[in-house]
VEXNU-30848 format. One record per residue: residue in three letters; x, y, z of N, C-alpha, C in turn. Coordinates in Angstrom, 2 decimals. Layout:
% residues N
{residuo->ALA n_px->X n_py->Y n_pz->Z ca_px->X ca_py->Y ca_pz->Z c_px->X c_py->Y c_pz->Z}
...
//
This chain:
% residues 69
{residuo->MET n_px->-18.38 n_py->-5.46 n_pz->-9.50 ca_px->-18.80 ca_py->-5.35 ca_pz->-10.41 c_px->-17.29 c_py->-4.99 c_pz->-11.01}
{residuo->LEU n_px->-15.59 n_py->-5.52 n_pz->-9.86 ca_px->-14.97 ca_py->-5.57 ca_pz->-10.12 c_px->-14.61 c_py->-6.97 c_pz->-10.86}
{residuo->GLN n_px->-15.02 n_py->-7.91 n_pz->-10.72 ca_px->-15.12 ca_py->-8.81 ca_pz->-11.36 c_px->-15.06 c_py->-8.55 c_pz->-12.87}
{residuo->ASN n_px->-15.60 n_py->-8.12 n_pz->-12.76 ca_px->-15.82 ca_py->-7.71 ca_pz->-14.64 c_px->-14.84 c_py->-7.41 c_pz->-15.65}
{residuo->ILE n_px->-13.85 n_py->-6.32 n_pz->-14.61 ca_px->-12.48 ca_py->-5.45 ca_pz->-15.65 c_px->-11.90 c_py->-5.69 c_pz->-17.09}
{residuo->GLY n_px->-11.76 n_py->-7.11 n_pz->-16.18 ca_px->-11.07 ca_py->-7.70 ca_pz->-17.16 c_px->-8.88 c_py->-7.43 c_pz->-17.88}
{residuo->LEU n_px->-8.51 n_py->-7.72 n_pz->-18.60 ca_px->-7.31 ca_py->-7.13 ca_pz->-18.96 c_px->-7.26 c_py->-6.41 c_pz->-19.56}
{residuo->PRO n_px->-8.69 n_py->-5.29 n_pz->-20.94 ca_px->-8.04 ca_py->-4.70 ca_pz->-21.13 c_px->-8.43 c_py->-3.49 c_pz->-20.70}
{residuo->GLY n_px->-9.25 n_py->-3.61 n_pz->-18.87 ca_px->-10.05 ca_py->-3.03 ca_pz->-18.57 c_px->-8.76 c_py->-2.18 c_pz->-17.09}
{residuo->LEU n_px->-7.56 n_py->-3.09 n_pz->-17.29 ca_px->-6.23 ca_py->-3.20 ca_pz->-16.66 c_px->-5.74 c_py->-2.40 c_pz->-16.82}
{residuo->LEU n_px->-5.46 n_py->-2.35 n_pz->-18.37 ca_px->-4.40 ca_py->-1.81 ca_pz->-19.23 c_px->-4.50 c_py->-0.70 c_pz->-18.86}
{residuo->LEU n_px->-5.98 n_py->-0.67 n_pz->-19.36 ca_px->-6.66 ca_py->1.04 ca_pz->-19.52 c_px->-5.86 c_py->1.89 c_pz->-17.81}
{residuo->ILE n_px->-5.90 n_py->1.84 n_pz->-16.47 ca_px->-5.59 ca_py->1.94 ca_pz->-15.76 c_px->-3.96 c_py->1.89 c_pz->-15.75}
{residuo->GLY n_px->-3.81 n_py->1.01 n_pz->-15.71 ca_px->-2.38 ca_py->1.19 ca_pz->-16.09 c_px->-1.66 c_py->2.57 c_pz->-16.64}
{residuo->VAL n_px->-2.09 n_py->2.66 n_pz->-18.41 ca_px->-1.93 ca_py->3.94 ca_pz->-18.59 c_px->-2.48 c_py->4.64 c_pz->-18.54}
{residuo->VAL n_px->-3.10 n_py->5.07 n_pz->-17.55 ca_px->-3.40 ca_py->6.24 ca_pz->-16.84 c_px->-3.31 c_py->6.88 c_pz->-15.46}
{residuo->VAL n_px->-2.64 n_py->5.65 n_pz->-15.04 ca_px->-1.57 ca_py->5.76 ca_pz->-13.52 c_px->-0.47 c_py->6.41 c_pz->-14.24}
{residuo->LEU n_px->0.15 n_py->6.03 n_pz->-15.41 ca_px->1.35 ca_py->5.68 ca_pz->-15.88 c_px->1.26 c_py->7.28 c_pz->-16.10}
{residuo->VAL n_px->0.72 n_py->7.59 n_pz->-17.13 ca_px->0.15 ca_py->9.04 ca_pz->-17.92 c_px->-0.39 c_py->10.40 c_pz->-16.31}
{residuo->LEU n_px->-0.85 n_py->9.49 n_pz->-15.16 ca_px->-0.85 ca_py->11.07 ca_pz->-14.41 c_px->0.87 c_py->11.59 c_pz->-13.24}
{residuo->PHE n_px->0.90 n_py->9.23 n_pz->-13.17 ca_px->2.13 ca_py->9.75 ca_pz->-12.05 c_px->3.08 c_py->10.26 c_pz->-12.53}
{residuo->GLY n_px->3.85 n_py->8.92 n_pz->-13.99 ca_px->5.07 ca_py->9.13 ca_pz->-14.57 c_px->5.96 c_py->7.79 c_pz->-14.44}
{residuo->LYS n_px->6.53 n_py->8.06 n_pz->-14.43 ca_px->7.55 ca_py->6.80 ca_pz->-14.53 c_px->8.71 c_py->6.32 c_pz->-12.99}
{residuo->GLY n_px->9.13 n_py->7.60 n_pz->-13.13 ca_px->10.07 ca_py->8.10 ca_pz->-11.63 c_px->9.54 c_py->7.71 c_pz->-10.26}
{residuo->LYS n_px->8.11 n_py->8.23 n_pz->-10.84 ca_px->7.19 ca_py->8.22 ca_pz->-9.39 c_px->6.75 c_py->7.07 c_pz->-8.93}
{residuo->ILE n_px->6.10 n_py->6.08 n_pz->-9.84 ca_px->5.97 ca_py->4.93 ca_pz->-10.10 c_px->6.44 c_py->3.93 c_pz->-9.85}
{residuo->SER n_px->7.95 n_py->4.39 n_pz->-10.33 ca_px->9.15 ca_py->3.57 ca_pz->-9.50 c_px->9.91 c_py->3.53 c_pz->-7.98}
{residuo->SER n_px->9.81 n_py->4.92 n_pz->-7.72 ca_px->9.68 ca_py->4.63 ca_pz->-5.86 c_px->9.11 c_py->4.43 c_pz->-5.38}
{residuo->VAL n_px->6.97 n_py->4.42 n_pz->-5.62 ca_px->6.22 ca_py->3.68 ca_pz->-5.19 c_px->7.08 c_py->2.98 c_pz->-4.65}
{residuo->MET n_px->6.74 n_py->1.80 n_pz->-5.97 ca_px->6.96 ca_py->0.33 ca_pz->-6.33 c_px->7.60 c_py->-0.56 c_pz->-5.12}
{residuo->GLY n_px->9.31 n_py->0.38 n_pz->-4.90 ca_px->10.53 ca_py->1.07 ca_pz->-4.83 c_px->10.33 c_py->0.86 c_pz->-3.11}
{residuo->GLU n_px->9.01 n_py->0.98 n_pz->-2.50 ca_px->8.58 ca_py->1.37 ca_pz->-1.37 c_px->8.12 c_py->0.77 c_pz->-0.77}
{residuo->VAL n_px->6.98 n_py->0.08 n_pz->-1.52 ca_px->6.34 ca_py->-1.28 ca_pz->-1.68 c_px->7.28 c_py->-2.60 c_pz->-1.01}
{residuo->GLY n_px->8.11 n_py->-2.72 n_pz->-2.01 ca_px->8.60 ca_py->-3.84 ca_pz->-1.33 c_px->9.19 c_py->-3.81 c_pz->-0.42}
{residuo->LYS n_px->9.65 n_py->-2.86 n_pz->-0.16 ca_px->10.78 ca_py->-2.64 ca_pz->0.89 c_px->10.14 c_py->-2.66 c_pz->2.23}
{residuo->GLY n_px->8.21 n_py->-2.69 n_pz->1.96 ca_px->7.71 ca_py->-2.96 ca_pz->3.61 c_px->6.77 c_py->-4.55 c_pz->3.64}
{residuo->ILE n_px->6.80 n_py->-4.66 n_pz->2.19 ca_px->6.87 ca_py->-5.92 ca_pz->2.11 c_px->7.80 c_py->-6.76 c_pz->2.68}
{residuo->THR n_px->9.32 n_py->-6.35 n_pz->2.00 ca_px->10.00 ca_py->-7.02 ca_pz->3.29 c_px->10.67 c_py->-7.13 c_pz->4.22}
{residuo->ALA n_px->10.62 n_py->-6.10 n_pz->5.28 ca_px->9.44 ca_py->-5.36 ca_pz->6.32 c_px->8.91 c_py->-6.20 c_pz->6.85}
{residuo->PHE n_px->8.09 n_py->-6.65 n_pz->6.49 ca_px->6.75 ca_py->-7.21 ca_pz->7.14 c_px->7.73 c_py->-8.35 c_pz->7.65}
{residuo->LYS n_px->8.14 n_py->-8.87 n_pz->6.31 ca_px->7.83 ca_py->-10.80 ca_pz->6.46 c_px->9.20 c_py->-11.08 c_pz->7.88}
{residuo->LYS n_px->10.28 n_py->-9.79 n_pz->8.52 ca_px->11.31 ca_py->-10.24 ca_pz->8.90 c_px->10.87 c_py->-9.79 c_pz->10.09}
{residuo->GLY n_px->9.69 n_py->-9.29 n_pz->10.29 ca_px->8.89 ca_py->-9.05 ca_pz->11.25 c_px->7.51 c_py->-10.09 c_pz->11.69}
{residuo->MET n_px->7.48 n_py->-10.56 n_pz->10.75 ca_px->6.32 ca_py->-12.07 ca_pz->10.97 c_px->7.46 c_py->-13.04 c_pz->11.44}
{residuo->ASP n_px->8.71 n_py->-13.26 n_pz->11.08 ca_px->9.60 ca_py->-14.20 ca_pz->11.25 c_px->9.81 c_py->-14.64 c_pz->11.98}
{residuo->ASP n_px->10.35 n_py->-13.50 n_pz->12.71 ca_px->10.88 ca_py->-12.64 ca_pz->14.33 c_px->9.96 c_py->-12.76 c_pz->15.36}
{residuo->GLY n_px->8.45 n_py->-12.67 n_pz->14.96 ca_px->7.38 ca_py->-13.01 ca_pz->15.81 c_px->6.92 c_py->-14.80 c_pz->16.13}
{residuo->ARG n_px->7.73 n_py->-14.40 n_pz->15.59 ca_px->7.03 ca_py->-16.37 ca_pz->14.55 c_px->8.77 c_py->-16.91 c_pz->15.74}
{residuo->ARG n_px->9.84 n_py->-16.55 n_pz->15.61 ca_px->10.96 ca_py->-17.04 ca_pz->16.50 c_px->10.55 c_py->-16.80 c_pz->17.79}
{residuo->GLU n_px->10.27 n_py->-15.54 n_pz->18.06 ca_px->9.80 ca_py->-15.42 ca_pz->19.62 c_px->8.92 c_py->-15.99 c_pz->20.59}
{residuo->ILE n_px->7.92 n_py->-16.37 n_pz->20.09 ca_px->6.91 ca_py->-16.88 ca_pz->20.12 c_px->7.67 c_py->-19.06 c_pz->20.14}
{residuo->GLU n_px->8.34 n_py->-19.64 n_pz->19.36 ca_px->8.68 ca_py->-20.42 ca_pz->19.49 c_px->9.83 c_py->-20.55 c_pz->20.72}
{residuo->ASP n_px->10.46 n_py->-19.47 n_pz->20.83 ca_px->11.79 ca_py->-19.76 ca_pz->21.67 c_px->11.57 c_py->-19.59 c_pz->23.10}
{residuo->ALA n_px->9.79 n_py->-18.70 n_pz->23.01 ca_px->9.48 ca_py->-18.34 ca_pz->24.81 c_px->8.32 c_py->-20.09 c_pz->24.98}
{residuo->SER n_px->7.49 n_py->-20.34 n_pz->23.24 ca_px->7.52 ca_py->-22.27 ca_pz->24.34 c_px->8.06 c_py->-23.43 c_pz->24.24}
{residuo->ALA n_px->9.28 n_py->-22.80 n_pz->23.82 ca_px->10.53 ca_py->-24.42 ca_pz->24.51 c_px->10.93 c_py->-23.60 c_pz->25.32}
{residuo->LEU n_px->10.68 n_py->-22.78 n_pz->26.40 ca_px->11.37 ca_py->-21.92 ca_pz->27.58 c_px->10.59 c_py->-23.08 c_pz->28.66}
{residuo->ALA n_px->9.22 n_py->-22.54 n_pz->28.32 ca_px->7.72 ca_py->-22.33 ca_pz->28.83 c_px->8.26 c_py->-24.56 c_pz->29.21}
{residuo->VAL n_px->8.47 n_py->-24.90 n_pz->28.21 ca_px->8.64 ca_py->-26.43 ca_pz->28.12 c_px->9.25 c_py->-26.98 c_pz->29.19}
{residuo->ARG n_px->10.97 n_py->-26.83 n_pz->29.40 ca_px->12.06 ca_py->-26.89 ca_pz->30.15 c_px->12.06 c_py->-26.23 c_pz->31.27}
{residuo->ASP n_px->10.94 n_py->-25.11 n_pz->31.39 ca_px->10.95 ca_py->-24.92 ca_pz->33.01 c_px->9.73 c_py->-25.61 c_pz->33.60}
{residuo->VAL n_px->9.14 n_py->-26.64 n_pz->33.38 ca_px->8.31 ca_py->-27.19 ca_pz->33.97 c_px->8.80 c_py->-28.69 c_pz->34.96}
{residuo->THR n_px->10.28 n_py->-28.82 n_pz->34.84 ca_px->10.26 ca_py->-30.04 ca_pz->36.25 c_px->10.71 c_py->-29.16 c_pz->37.27}
{residuo->PRO n_px->10.46 n_py->-30.09 n_pz->38.42 ca_px->9.26 ca_py->-28.95 ca_pz->39.91 c_px->10.59 c_py->-29.04 c_pz->40.86}
{residuo->THR n_px->11.27 n_py->-27.90 n_pz->41.46 ca_px->12.98 ca_py->-27.66 ca_pz->42.10 c_px->12.79 c_py->-28.82 c_pz->43.61}
{residuo->SER n_px->14.01 n_py->-29.06 n_pz->43.84 ca_px->13.91 ca_py->-29.82 ca_pz->45.53 c_px->13.30 c_py->-28.98 c_pz->46.15}
{residuo->GLU n_px->12.20 n_py->-29.35 n_pz->46.97 ca_px->12.22 ca_py->-28.99 ca_pz->48.51 c_px->13.22 c_py->-29.31 c_pz->49.49}
{residuo->ARG n_px->13.46 n_py->-28.17 n_pz->50.18 ca_px->14.30 ca_py->-28.56 ca_pz->51.25 c_px->13.21 c_py->-28.63 c_pz->52.24}
{residuo->VAL n_px->13.54 n_py->-29.72 n_pz->53.38 ca_px->12.52 ca_py->-29.81 ca_pz->54.67 c_px->13.51 c_py->-29.88 c_pz->56.44}
//
């Protein structure tokens, strides 16, 4: 069903949303969406960096310790 929307349908939806919510509300919502995307990307980068650091630490700890007899 959504495959047949096309450009005229998207324009109609955009006009209806603009009329219902107004220009100010839409711009504030889009600003919040942008902040959310930025926070998500930062979280993904932090998580990847944490995993890489943990795997690098695990590789370094492979050497056996000397045993005292």
